N, C-alpha and C positions, 0 to 999 in steps of 0.2 A: 504494500500500500504506500503510495507516494507521501512523503513528508510526515511520516508517523513514527519512524524509528527513533528520531531525535527528540520526541516529545514525551516527557515523563508521564503525563496523564494518560497516554494511550498504551495500554498494556494488554496482554493476553490473559486468559484464565480467570476472568471475572465470575464466570459461572462454572461450577464443577462439571467435569467432562460427562459424568453420568446423566446430568440434567439436560445437556444440549440436544440429545437425540429426541427427547420429549418436546423441547422447545421448538424444534424444527421439524416436527412431525407434519404429515399431510394436512393442509388446511381444510380440504373437503374430502374426507375419506370416501373410498369407492363404495358404491351400492353392492349389497349381496344380490343374488338373483331374485330372491323374493322381494326385497326392497325395491328393486327396479320394476318389477311387475306391478306392485302397488302404486308406485309413483306414476307409471305409464297409464294406469287406469284413471288417473285424474284428468287426462287430456280429453278435450271435447272433439278433437280431430276436425277442426274447423275447415270448411271448404275453401274459404278465402282467408287463409290463416295469416294474421298479421305478423306472426313470429317469422315466417319465411321472408316476408318483405324486409323485416328488420335485420335479417342475417346478411352480412356483406358477401358471403359466399353462396347465398340462395339455396341452402340445404332444405330439402323437403322434410321439414321437421315433423308434421303429422304422420307422414309415411313411416319414418324411422321409429317413431314412438309406437305406432301400431305394430310394427314388426317386433319390437321388444315385447309388447303386450301379448303377442301371439307365440312367443317363445322362440323367435328366430333372430337373436342378436347379431349373428354373423351377417344376415341380410341387411339388418339395420346399419351395421358398420359400413357395408358397401354403399348403401344409399348416402351416408355421410361422406365417405372418402371419395366418392365420384365427384363431389363438388369441392371438397376440402381435404386434400391429402394429408394435411397436418391436423386433422380433426381431433386426434388424441390430445395434442398440446393445447389446441384452442379450447377444448372442453375444460381444461385446467385453468387457463389464464384469461379467457375472454371475459370482459365485463358484461356478462349476460344480463345483469340487473339493469343495464342501460340499453340493451339491444333486444334480443328475442324475448327474454322473460319480462321485460318492462311492459311489452304490449300484449302479453299473454292474456286471454280473455278472463282466466281465473284470477290473475293479478288485478285486473280492472274491477272485477265483480267482488272479489273476496279479500284482496290484499295479499294473496298467497299464490304465486304462479306455479305452474308445473316446473319442476327443476330440470329444465332442458339440458343445461350444461352437464349435470351429473349423469343424466340418462345417456347423453352423447359419450361421456367417458366410459360408462358401462359397456356400451356397444363396441367401441373401438378397442378398449382394453381386452374384452373377451376375444376378439379376433386376433389381436396381436399376441396374446398369450399362447395361441395355437401356432404362432409363427407362420401365419397364412398371409400371402399377398394376393389380394383379390383381382388384380389386373394383369393382363397379358400384353407383352410388348408386341407391337405390329412388326411386320417384315421391314427390314432395313430400307430406308429411302436413299441411302448414300449421301445424305446431307449431314453437315456437321454444324453444331452451334456451341459457341462459348458462352457460359453463364458465369459472370463474375460476382461473387458474393454468395456464400452458402447459408444465408439466413432464410427466413420464411419465404420471402419472395423468390429467391434464387432456387430454393429446394422445390417449391411448387412448380416453377417454370421448368426446371430440369426434368422433374418426374413426368410432367405432361408431354414434353417434347420427346422424351425417351419412349413413352407409351405409344406415341405416333410413329415410332421407328427411326427417329433421328439419333445420331450419335452426339452425345453431349459431354463436353469437358467442363467440369464445375470447379472453379477456382475460389480459394479463400485465403486471406492473409494470416489467419490465426492457425494454431496448431490443431484445432478441432472445428468440424462443421457445426452448424446450428445457429450461428449469429446470436441475436438477443435471446433466443430460446435457450441457448447453452450458457451465455455469459451475462445476460441482462435482466433476468427475472428472479424474484425472491425464491430462495431455496425451499421454503415451505409450500410453494405453489407447484413445484415440479420435483418430486422426490425420486429416489431410487434410480438416479441417472437416466430419467426418462427421455430427456432431449436427445442424448446420444443413441439410446435404443431406438427411438423413433427414426432417426436418420438412417441407422443400419437397416431398419425394416423397409424404409422408403427405397433404399438403394437396391432392393431385391428385384425391382422392375428390370434391371439390366440396362446396358447402353449408356451408363453414366460413369465417367472416369473422374475421380476426385483428386485434385492437386492442391495441397495446402501450403501455406507459407508464401503465397504469391498474391500481390495486390497491384492495382494500377499504380504505375510509377515505381514499383518495387518488384521487379520480376515480370511485369506485364505491361505491354504497350498496346493501346487501343488500335492504332493503325495496323500493327502486326496481327492482332486478333481478327480484324476485318479481312486481312489478306489470306489468312489461313483457315477461316471458317466462313460458312455461308450466311451466318447471322450472329449477332452478339446481343446478349441481355445483361444489363447492369442492375444488380440488386445490392449495391455497395453500402447501403445504410448511411448513417450519420456518425462520423468518427470524431468530430471535434466537439468541444464543450464551450458553451457560452461563458463569458467572463462576468464576474459579479460587478465589476467596475466600482469596487470599494477599496479604500486605502487599506493596506496590510494584507491584501489577498495572497501575497507570496509567502506568508508566514508558514512555518512548520505546523502541521496539523490541519491544514486546509487542502482539500482534494476534491475530486469530482465523485459523485455518488455512483456513476456507472462503473468506474474502476473499482470502487469498494465492493459493489455487488459481484463483479466479475471475480475479484480475489476470493470472495466468500464462496461463490459457486465452485471454484476450482480448488478450494482448500481441502487437503486430505484430513486435516484435524482441526475442527472449529475451535477447540480449546487453545490452539496456538495462534488464533487470529486476534490481533490487537484491536481494542475498542476503547474509546474515551470514557471518562467518568461523566462528563457533561458534554452532550452532543447536540449540535444545532444543524438541522438540515434546511437548506434554503431552496424553496420551490413549492409547487402546488400540484404536481402530477403524480402518476403512479410510481415513477422512479423514486420520488421523494418519500412516498409512503413505504415502499419496499426497503429503502435504506434505513429509514427511521425505525420501523418495526424490528428489523433484523439487529440493529444496534441494541435495542431493548432486550431482545432475546439472547444476545451475547453478554448481557449483564451491565450495560450502561445504566447509571443511576437516574440520570435526567436526560430526556430526549425531547427536543422541541422541533416541530416543523413550523417555519416562519414563511408566510406567503404575503406578497405585497398588496394583494387585492382582498376582497371579501370572500367569505366562504362559498357563496353561490357561484363565484367565478373559477373555483378550483377545477382543474381538469380531472383530478382524481375523483372517482365516483363516490356517492354517499356511502356505499358499502365499504370502500377502501378507507374513507375517512373514519367510519365507525370502527373498522378493524384497528386502525392506528390508536384511536382513543381507548379501545378495549384492552390494548396492550400497554397502556400507560404513557402513550406519547401525547405531549401537549400540542395542541393546534393553535397557532397564533396568526391572526389575520391583520391585514392593513399595516404591515410592517416591512420596510425595505432596509437592507443592510447598507450602511454608509462607511463603516470602518471595522477592521478587525484589530484588536489591541493585544499587546503582549510583548514580552522581552525576548524576541527571536521566535518564540512559538506562540500560537494562539492562546489567549486566556479569556478574552471577552469579545463579544460581537456587539457593536453599537448599531442600533436601529433608529429609524425615523418613522413615526406614524404617518400613514397616508390617508388621503381622502379623494374621492372622485368628484370633480367639479367641472360642470359643463362637458361631461363625457370624457374628461382627461384625468389621469391619475397624477396627483401632486402631493409632495411632502407637506406636512403641517408645520414643520419646524420643531415639533416636540420630539425629543429623543429619549432613549433608555438603553440599558446594557443588559446582556445575558452572559453568564459564565459559560465558557466553551473551550475545552481543550481539544475538541475535534469538530471541524466544520466541513459539511459536505455541500457541494454545489449541485443542485438538481433543477437547473433553470433552462433546460433545453440543450439540444445538440445542434451542431452545424455540419454542413457537407464538407468533406475533405476528399481530395484525390480525384475529383471529377475532371475529365479532360477539358482543356480550354476551348476545344473545337465544338463542344456541345452548348447549346443555348440553355441558360438558366432563367428561372423565374422565382422570385421570392426566396432565393438562396437554395433552390433545389433544381434538379434537372427538369427542364420543361418537357412535358409529354402531351400528346393528343391521342384520341382514340384509345386503343388498348396498349398504351405504353410506347407509342412511336415517338422517337426523339427527333431533333432537328436534323440528324444525319440519317440518310437512307441505310437500312440494314442494321440499325442499332435501336434497341428497345430498352426501356428502363421501368422499374417498379419498386414498390416498397417505400421505406422512409426517405430514400434519396430522391424520389421523384414527386412532382406535383400530383395531387390527387386527393384521396380521402384521408381519414384519421390515421395517425401513426399507431396502428394496432396490428398485432400478429395476424388476425383474421383478415384485415384489409390487405396486408402485404401478400397473403396467400392468394386472395382473389385477384390481385393485380398481376402476380406472377403467372397464375393459371391463364388469365385472359390474354396476357402478352404471348404466352406459348401458343395459344390457339391462333392468334394473329400471325405469329411467325410461321406456324405450320401452313396456314392458308397462303401466305406470301411465297414460301419456298416451293409449294406444290402447284402454284399457278402456272 
């Protein structure tokens, strides 16, 4: 973890090793077969199901729930995976409370939706436990496609292209595939090395060659990829981190939340992972919540999420906010950091209260300080490594249609591209749809 080893307040072993396994246990335990059947019985199987419209990958939710109800979870899994090949991970990490479950008829009528996410997990886990891959690769087309970035968008794109018979080379700069599924999601949401297991299962389609340790500008050149392949898909994510623009940001003990989560996810022994006594996380999204909750689970005494706007503006869902509060995380609103104080290492964060006036956020001039030996930045990421030859819009790769960039033969999707919300499920949809467009183009 950057800038932590020299900070006395950031130490490992705040929680006994035997308690850590319980602290980081599965957030939503899997259904038993009987529980899944009972849960499926609650579905009204709506003809014009609003849950389907709310799903970015357009899964036929009433159909797969009916298949679970009738005792055919393998068929349910195929229904899910035909639209979302990472349906197992999405069942674990999707904010279903703001997507499919929010518009469930039973939620509207009773305040208790059908638990679509857990039912989706039941179906996909049942199939994967049998090591069954339900799709067959088509005959080879002789076409080759380079997919850069082995995160959700890249994996979905690569799988769909391979299924159509194209030969895919999947590149990623890290030592493991999976992208944010592997490195950027709280450990209690995806236990038992599920992200890696899902990648291995996905690769069973065949026709995909995985090359790790290669990224654009470091082992890969876009012009070379265009020359050696019939098409290129970029799913490179967002590698940079926004600056706090606060004095003292360079002090020891200040780092980005994404790196902290990655370190935690790859740690062999959580008892050896250092954490502060007083932790402040600056941001208002799910990354901020993931970092804050995990700090608390590691034994931090005081953890505060500080967000510069009001609670209703937080991008973290109400469920995530409640999860943080239930774990003892303090949620602080309308507070923006202006300085980090300390003698070499962080000791306090100085904030200014904010207010919205005439639609603009402004400081009130009133300030206060919080003790903090560890400060995490979770205020959004920025695009890194995008070729200068590609048109950008709003700091992302500009795309139209199903991921077509400003250069012929190059597509993009996921967090690096303009489009929908920065969610795993959205990235999967964009990778899948780009693959279909690439396939149509190559076979024309």
